[in-house]
OpenMM code with the backbone's topology and positions (N, CA, C; nanometers):
from openmm import Vec3, app, unit

residues = "MET ARG ASN THR MET GLU ILE ASP GLY TYR ARG ALA ILE ILE GLN PHE ASP PRO ASP ILE ASP MET PHE ARG GLY GLU PHE ILE GLY LEU ASN GLY GLY ALA ASP PHE TYR ALA ARG ASP VAL ALA GLY LEU ARG LYS GLU GLY ALA MET SER LEU LYS VAL PHE LEU GLU MET CYS GLN GLU ASP GLY VAL LYS PRO ARG LYS SER TYR SER GLY ARG PHE ASN LEU ARG ILE SER PRO GLU LEU HIS ALA SER ALA ALA ALA ALA ALA ALA ALA GLU GLY LYS SER LEU ASN GLN TRP ILE ALA GLY THR LEU GLY ALA ILE LEU LEU".split()
positions = [
    Vec3(0.7494, -5.7136, 5.2273),
    Vec3(0.8737, -5.7387, 5.1101),
    Vec3(0.8207, -5.8809, 5.0622),
    Vec3(0.7769, -5.8437, 4.9468),
    Vec3(0.7577, -5.9937, 4.8574),
    Vec3(0.8897, -6.0866, 4.8537),
    Vec3(0.8178, -6.2364, 4.8593),
    Vec3(0.9290, -6.3292, 4.8130),
    Vec3(1.0617, -6.3052, 4.8862),
    Vec3(0.9996, -6.2776, 5.0575),
    Vec3(1.0837, -6.2544, 5.1486),
    Vec3(1.0978, -6.2960, 5.2415),
    Vec3(1.1375, -6.3801, 5.4010),
    Vec3(1.1464, -6.4071, 5.4719),
    Vec3(1.2805, -6.3877, 5.5835),
    Vec3(1.1928, -6.3472, 5.6901),
    Vec3(1.3531, -6.3001, 5.7972),
    Vec3(1.2938, -6.4292, 5.9161),
    Vec3(1.4331, -6.4958, 5.9182),
    Vec3(1.4599, -6.5784, 6.0662),
    Vec3(1.5760, -6.5122, 6.1346),
    Vec3(1.5457, -6.5277, 6.2428),
    Vec3(1.6313, -6.4529, 6.3582),
    Vec3(1.7283, -6.3613, 6.2937),
    Vec3(1.6115, -6.2320, 6.2524),
    Vec3(1.6955, -6.1304, 6.2067),
    Vec3(1.7713, -6.1787, 6.0632),
    Vec3(1.7860, -6.2521, 6.0123),
    Vec3(1.8566, -6.2572, 5.8858),
    Vec3(1.7151, -6.3048, 5.7793),
    Vec3(1.7636, -6.2080, 5.6694),
    Vec3(1.6372, -6.2170, 5.5527),
    Vec3(1.7059, -6.3509, 5.4304),
    Vec3(1.6119, -6.3636, 5.4018),
    Vec3(1.6504, -6.4915, 5.2533),
    Vec3(1.5339, -6.4396, 5.1574),
    Vec3(1.6061, -6.4986, 5.0069),
    Vec3(1.4870, -6.4430, 4.9458),
    Vec3(1.4047, -6.5858, 4.9320),
    Vec3(1.3198, -6.5690, 4.8682),
    Vec3(1.2294, -6.7170, 4.8977),
    Vec3(1.1908, -6.7440, 4.7094),
    Vec3(1.2043, -6.8536, 4.6787),
    Vec3(1.1961, -6.8672, 4.5366),
    Vec3(1.1183, -7.0230, 4.4981),
    Vec3(1.0063, -7.0341, 4.4092),
    Vec3(0.9776, -7.1766, 4.3969),
    Vec3(1.0496, -7.2399, 4.3251),
    Vec3(1.0694, -7.3530, 4.2804),
    Vec3(1.1788, -7.4497, 4.1793),
    Vec3(1.0730, -7.5232, 4.1037),
    Vec3(0.9986, -7.4943, 4.0123),
    Vec3(0.9456, -7.5645, 3.9902),
    Vec3(1.0039, -7.7678, 3.9507),
    Vec3(1.1363, -7.7679, 3.8906),
    Vec3(1.1628, -7.8975, 3.8512),
    Vec3(1.1655, -7.9569, 4.0258),
    Vec3(1.1908, -7.9210, 4.0960),
    Vec3(1.1946, -8.0584, 4.2429),
    Vec3(1.0187, -8.0403, 4.3192),
    Vec3(0.9818, -7.8879, 4.2656),
    Vec3(0.8784, -7.8958, 4.3199),
    Vec3(0.8437, -7.8648, 4.4511),
    Vec3(0.9243, -7.7692, 4.5136),
    Vec3(0.9517, -7.7366, 4.6072),
    Vec3(1.0139, -7.5361, 4.6034),
    Vec3(0.9787, -7.5179, 4.7462),
    Vec3(1.0446, -7.3757, 4.7943),
    Vec3(1.1750, -7.3692, 4.7930),
    Vec3(1.2848, -7.2653, 4.7838),
    Vec3(1.4160, -7.2596, 4.7549),
    Vec3(1.4415, -7.1293, 4.8442),
    Vec3(1.5045, -7.1231, 4.9789),
    Vec3(1.5168, -7.0039, 5.0082),
    Vec3(1.6755, -7.0110, 5.0482),
    Vec3(1.7074, -6.8463, 5.0043),
    Vec3(1.8277, -6.8303, 5.0592),
    Vec3(1.8668, -6.7037, 5.1158),
    Vec3(1.9615, -6.7169, 5.1961),
    Vec3(2.0016, -6.5997, 5.3010),
    Vec3(2.0610, -6.5352, 5.2052),
    Vec3(2.0773, -6.3935, 5.2585),
    Vec3(2.1230, -6.3080, 5.1437),
    Vec3(2.1778, -6.2200, 5.2376),
    Vec3(2.3028, -6.1320, 5.2252),
    Vec3(2.3746, -6.0552, 5.2972),
    Vec3(2.4504, -6.1097, 5.3921),
    Vec3(2.4984, -6.2168, 5.3318),
    Vec3(2.5699, -6.3459, 5.4348),
    Vec3(2.7292, -6.3048, 5.3840),
    Vec3(2.8589, -6.3737, 5.4610),
    Vec3(2.9757, -6.3917, 5.4388),
    Vec3(2.9954, -6.5510, 5.3625),
    Vec3(2.8501, -6.5805, 5.2530),
    Vec3(2.9044, -6.6956, 5.2255),
    Vec3(2.8088, -6.7534, 5.2025),
    Vec3(2.7334, -6.8791, 5.1347),
    Vec3(2.5857, -6.9369, 5.1230),
    Vec3(2.5626, -7.0093, 5.2315),
    Vec3(2.4002, -6.9706, 5.2366),
    Vec3(2.3204, -7.0525, 5.3304),
    Vec3(2.1688, -7.0586, 5.2611),
    Vec3(2.1729, -7.1857, 5.2122),
    Vec3(1.9998, -7.1964, 5.1599),
    Vec3(1.9685, -7.3385, 5.2046),
    Vec3(1.8201, -7.3203, 5.2058),
    Vec3(1.7184, -7.4675, 5.2563),
    Vec3(1.6043, -7.4347, 5.1348),
    Vec3(1.5338, -7.5815, 5.1262),
    Vec3(1.4530, -7.6207, 5.0529),
    Vec3(1.3154, -7.6418, 5.1433),
    Vec3(1.1864, -7.6769, 5.0836),
    Vec3(1.0950, -7.6679, 5.1963),
    Vec3(0.9510, -7.6928, 5.0917),
    Vec3(0.8775, -7.7747, 5.1340),
    Vec3(0.7077, -7.7460, 5.0566),
    Vec3(0.5939, -7.6405, 5.0755),
    Vec3(0.6234, -7.5918, 5.2199),
    Vec3(0.5579, -7.4770, 5.2198),
    Vec3(0.5884, -7.3831, 5.3575),
    Vec3(0.5360, -7.3385, 5.3639),
    Vec3(0.5797, -7.2207, 5.4788),
    Vec3(0.6552, -7.2409, 5.6147),
    Vec3(0.5874, -7.2992, 5.6734),
    Vec3(0.6261, -7.3955, 5.7858),
    Vec3(0.7932, -7.4982, 5.7807),
    Vec3(0.7671, -7.5383, 5.6915),
    Vec3(0.8759, -7.6226, 5.6683),
    Vec3(1.0123, -7.5338, 5.6184),
    Vec3(0.9368, -7.3940, 5.5102),
    Vec3(1.1059, -7.3632, 5.5285),
    Vec3(1.1088, -7.2270, 5.6551),
    Vec3(1.0487, -7.1960, 5.7155),
    Vec3(1.1037, -7.1442, 5.8314),
    Vec3(1.2121, -7.2460, 5.9630),
    Vec3(1.1554, -7.4190, 5.9273),
    Vec3(1.2375, -7.5008, 6.0467),
    Vec3(1.3478, -7.5062, 5.9321),
    Vec3(1.3517, -7.5285, 5.7954),
    Vec3(1.4898, -7.5798, 5.7460),
    Vec3(1.5645, -7.4238, 5.7195),
    Vec3(1.4788, -7.3483, 5.7121),
    Vec3(1.5775, -7.2352, 5.7190),
    Vec3(1.6309, -7.1642, 5.8588),
    Vec3(1.5859, -7.2196, 5.9316),
    Vec3(1.6790, -7.1553, 6.0785),
    Vec3(1.7510, -7.3269, 6.1508),
    Vec3(1.7981, -7.4185, 6.0896),
    Vec3(1.8273, -7.5131, 6.0891),
    Vec3(1.9739, -7.4959, 5.9689),
    Vec3(1.9267, -7.4233, 5.9086),
    Vec3(2.0694, -7.3752, 5.8138),
    Vec3(2.1634, -7.2733, 5.8096),
    Vec3(2.0470, -7.2185, 5.8497),
    Vec3(2.1124, -7.0469, 5.9653),
    Vec3(2.2168, -7.1398, 6.0676),
    Vec3(2.1235, -7.1996, 6.1532),
    Vec3(2.2320, -7.2096, 6.2696),
    Vec3(2.3552, -7.2966, 6.2007),
    Vec3(2.3579, -7.3733, 6.1442),
    Vec3(2.4965, -7.4260, 6.0879),
    Vec3(2.5866, -7.3184, 6.0218),
    Vec3(2.5061, -7.2177, 5.9587),
    Vec3(2.5668, -7.1475, 5.8776),
    Vec3(2.6525, -7.0666, 6.0206),
    Vec3(2.6021, -7.0189, 6.1049),
    Vec3(2.6733, -6.9090, 6.2302),
    Vec3(2.7572, -6.9966, 6.3008),
    Vec3(2.7084, -7.1309, 6.3013),
    Vec3(2.8638, -7.2489, 6.3712),
    Vec3(3.0053, -7.2369, 6.3073),
    Vec3(3.0000, -7.2457, 6.1644),
    Vec3(3.1064, -7.2206, 6.0963),
    Vec3(3.1651, -7.1140, 6.1169),
    Vec3(3.0534, -7.0165, 6.0894),
    Vec3(3.1373, -6.8648, 6.0812),
    Vec3(3.2270, -6.8607, 6.2011),
    Vec3(3.1581, -6.8968, 6.3060),
    Vec3(3.2073, -6.8726, 6.4821),
    Vec3(3.3197, -6.9649, 6.4819),
    Vec3(3.3482, -7.0874, 6.3961),
    Vec3(3.4406, -7.1809, 6.4152),
    Vec3(3.5702, -7.1395, 6.3151),
    Vec3(3.5369, -7.0743, 6.2127),
    Vec3(3.6722, -7.0141, 6.1524),
    Vec3(3.6630, -6.8724, 6.1566),
    Vec3(3.6230, -6.8283, 6.2595),
    Vec3(3.6614, -6.6754, 6.3009),
    Vec3(3.6391, -6.5644, 6.1947),
    Vec3(3.5065, -6.5690, 6.1152),
    Vec3(3.4423, -6.5039, 6.0101),
    Vec3(3.3316, -6.4334, 6.0640),
    Vec3(3.2874, -6.2952, 6.0195),
    Vec3(3.1826, -6.2466, 6.0421),
    Vec3(3.1066, -6.3106, 5.9756),
    Vec3(2.9588, -6.3225, 5.9931),
    Vec3(2.8464, -6.4008, 5.9571),
    Vec3(2.7831, -6.2818, 5.8730),
    Vec3(2.7745, -6.1779, 5.8842),
    Vec3(2.7252, -6.0739, 5.7966),
    Vec3(2.8343, -5.9848, 5.7077),
    Vec3(2.8127, -5.9577, 5.5684),
    Vec3(2.8981, -5.8721, 5.5053),
    Vec3(2.8629, -5.7221, 5.5427),
    Vec3(2.9594, -5.6403, 5.5327),
    Vec3(2.9731, -5.5256, 5.5410),
    Vec3(2.9293, -5.4539, 5.5001),
    Vec3(2.8821, -5.3329, 5.4381),
    Vec3(2.8358, -5.2572, 5.3224),
    Vec3(2.8956, -5.1253, 5.3897),
    Vec3(2.9510, -5.0159, 5.2624),
    Vec3(3.0150, -4.9236, 5.2907),
    Vec3(2.9206, -4.8228, 5.3035),
    Vec3(2.7935, -4.8085, 5.2653),
    Vec3(2.6833, -4.6973, 5.2455),
    Vec3(2.6990, -4.6217, 5.1346),
    Vec3(2.7845, -4.6808, 5.0484),
    Vec3(2.8059, -4.5946, 4.9233),
    Vec3(2.7295, -4.6878, 4.7732),
    Vec3(2.6952, -4.6337, 4.6810),
    Vec3(2.6631, -4.7334, 4.5958),
    Vec3(2.6193, -4.6537, 4.4776),
    Vec3(2.6831, -4.6313, 4.3228),
    Vec3(2.6246, -4.5338, 4.2212),
    Vec3(2.5040, -4.6446, 4.1619),
    Vec3(2.4514, -4.5543, 4.0838),
    Vec3(2.3081, -4.5835, 4.0547),
    Vec3(2.3327, -4.4882, 3.9421),
    Vec3(2.2685, -4.5700, 3.8248),
    Vec3(2.2408, -4.5122, 3.6728),
    Vec3(2.1122, -4.5721, 3.6327),
    Vec3(2.0680, -4.3801, 3.6187),
    Vec3(1.9548, -4.3941, 3.5316),
    Vec3(1.9392, -4.2562, 3.4582),
    Vec3(1.7915, -4.2744, 3.3790),
    Vec3(1.8162, -4.1894, 3.2778),
    Vec3(1.7829, -4.0440, 3.3146),
    Vec3(1.8843, -3.9474, 3.2256),
    Vec3(1.8825, -3.7959, 3.2503),
    Vec3(1.7364, -3.7596, 3.3110),
    Vec3(1.6435, -3.7975, 3.2115),
    Vec3(1.4751, -3.7592, 3.2398),
    Vec3(1.4667, -3.7706, 3.3922),
    Vec3(1.4945, -3.9020, 3.4367),
    Vec3(1.4510, -3.9903, 3.5676),
    Vec3(1.5125, -3.8833, 3.6992),
    Vec3(1.6737, -3.8646, 3.6642),
    Vec3(1.7503, -3.7848, 3.7227),
    Vec3(1.7129, -3.6316, 3.7829),
    Vec3(1.6546, -3.6179, 3.6502),
    Vec3(1.6095, -3.4456, 3.6326),
    Vec3(1.4957, -3.4414, 3.7193),
    Vec3(1.3983, -3.5459, 3.7099),
    Vec3(1.2438, -3.5663, 3.8105),
    Vec3(1.2891, -3.5783, 3.9326),
    Vec3(1.4010, -3.5959, 3.9872),
    Vec3(1.4222, -3.7037, 4.1362),
    Vec3(1.4984, -3.5577, 4.1856),
    Vec3(1.6106, -3.5152, 4.1000),
    Vec3(1.6298, -3.3554, 4.1601),
    Vec3(1.5265, -3.2667, 4.1625),
    Vec3(1.4464, -3.2063, 4.0902),
    Vec3(1.3303, -3.1458, 4.1548),
    Vec3(1.2393, -3.1743, 4.2545),
    Vec3(1.2239, -3.3296, 4.2807),
    Vec3(1.1464, -3.3935, 4.3822),
    Vec3(1.2178, -3.3036, 4.5098),
    Vec3(1.3874, -3.3581, 4.5023),
    Vec3(1.4365, -3.3186, 4.6266),
    Vec3(1.4300, -3.2078, 4.6316),
    Vec3(1.4586, -3.0766, 4.5295),
    Vec3(1.4752, -2.9777, 4.5591),
    Vec3(1.3119, -2.9337, 4.6177),
    Vec3(1.2298, -2.9838, 4.5621),
    Vec3(1.0950, -2.8977, 4.6421),
    Vec3(1.0879, -2.9658, 4.7898),
    Vec3(1.1501, -3.0536, 4.8301),
    Vec3(1.1322, -3.0717, 4.9837),
    Vec3(1.2229, -3.0184, 5.0591),
    Vec3(1.3438, -2.9569, 4.9711),
    Vec3(1.4514, -2.9087, 5.0729),
    Vec3(1.5420, -2.9753, 5.0911),
    Vec3(1.5777, -3.0647, 4.9830),
    Vec3(1.6774, -3.2014, 5.0167),
    Vec3(1.7561, -3.1754, 4.9497),
    Vec3(1.8546, -3.2519, 4.9763),
    Vec3(1.9780, -3.2811, 4.8778),
    Vec3(1.9476, -3.4257, 4.8015),
    Vec3(1.9683, -3.4144, 4.6675),
    Vec3(1.9278, -3.5417, 4.6167),
    Vec3(1.9453, -3.6499, 4.6918),
    Vec3(2.0730, -3.7174, 4.7390),
    Vec3(2.1222, -3.7921, 4.8463),
    Vec3(2.0112, -3.7932, 4.9437),
    Vec3(1.9879, -3.7316, 4.9890),
    Vec3(1.9287, -3.7035, 5.1532),
    Vec3(1.7665, -3.7622, 5.0837),
    Vec3(1.7193, -3.7060, 4.9770),
    Vec3(1.5654, -3.7400, 4.8991),
    Vec3(1.5785, -3.8814, 4.8887),
    Vec3(1.6586, -3.9488, 4.8137),
    Vec3(1.6513, -4.0697, 4.7769),
    Vec3(1.7103, -4.1689, 4.8984),
    Vec3(1.7758, -4.1719, 4.9838),
    Vec3(1.7856, -4.2159, 5.0951),
    Vec3(1.6606, -4.2229, 5.1762),
    Vec3(1.5533, -4.1316, 5.1860),
    Vec3(1.4690, -4.1031, 5.2515),
    Vec3(1.3528, -4.1799, 5.1734),
    Vec3(1.3373, -4.1669, 5.0605),
    Vec3(1.2495, -4.2758, 4.9767),
    Vec3(1.2874, -4.4163, 4.9565),
    Vec3(1.3986, -4.4481, 4.9687),
    Vec3(1.4236, -4.5628, 4.9944),
    Vec3(1.4204, -4.6649, 5.1378),
    Vec3(1.4160, -4.5723, 5.2407),
    Vec3(1.4235, -4.6031, 5.3501),
    Vec3(1.2647, -4.6272, 5.3821),
    Vec3(1.1666, -4.4936, 5.3621),
    Vec3(1.0534, -4.5253, 5.3510),
    Vec3(0.9932, -4.6354, 5.2847),
    Vec3(1.0515, -4.7016, 5.1720),
    Vec3(0.9881, -4.7837, 5.0755),
    Vec3(1.0516, -4.9569, 5.1401),
    Vec3(1.1615, -4.9463, 5.2156),
    Vec3(1.2478, -5.0811, 5.2573),
    Vec3(1.2300, -5.1214, 5.3647),
    Vec3(1.2515, -4.9909, 5.4766),
    Vec3(1.2314, -5.0336, 5.5987),
    Vec3(1.0938, -5.0238, 5.6826),
] * unit.nanometer
topology = app.Topology()
chain = topology.addChain("A")
for resn in residues:
    res = topology.addResidue(resn, chain)
    for name in ("N", "CA", "C"):
        topology.addAtom(name, app.Element.getBySymbol(name[0]), res)
């Protein structure tokens, strides 16, 4: 996946900040914020690992689970035409729409 970095099993989104001429990383899926800055990939990994370590230590001290929990359910709003096409593709594979979408997302993201 583009613009992401994984550090110790935690995923961060990476963006370039032209105002400070540095890359910014922000961990996602956390019960709080943890970000980091560096000028290159090696620096991002180093700073990200330090930021994550501090965040995890704070979670442990406060008795907070570091990762957000997800229910596995979400609503998706798409055009009627795309809905019809997705339903047809699912039916062609003998799957429910939910099974087809979950499989398609899994193939792209995992």
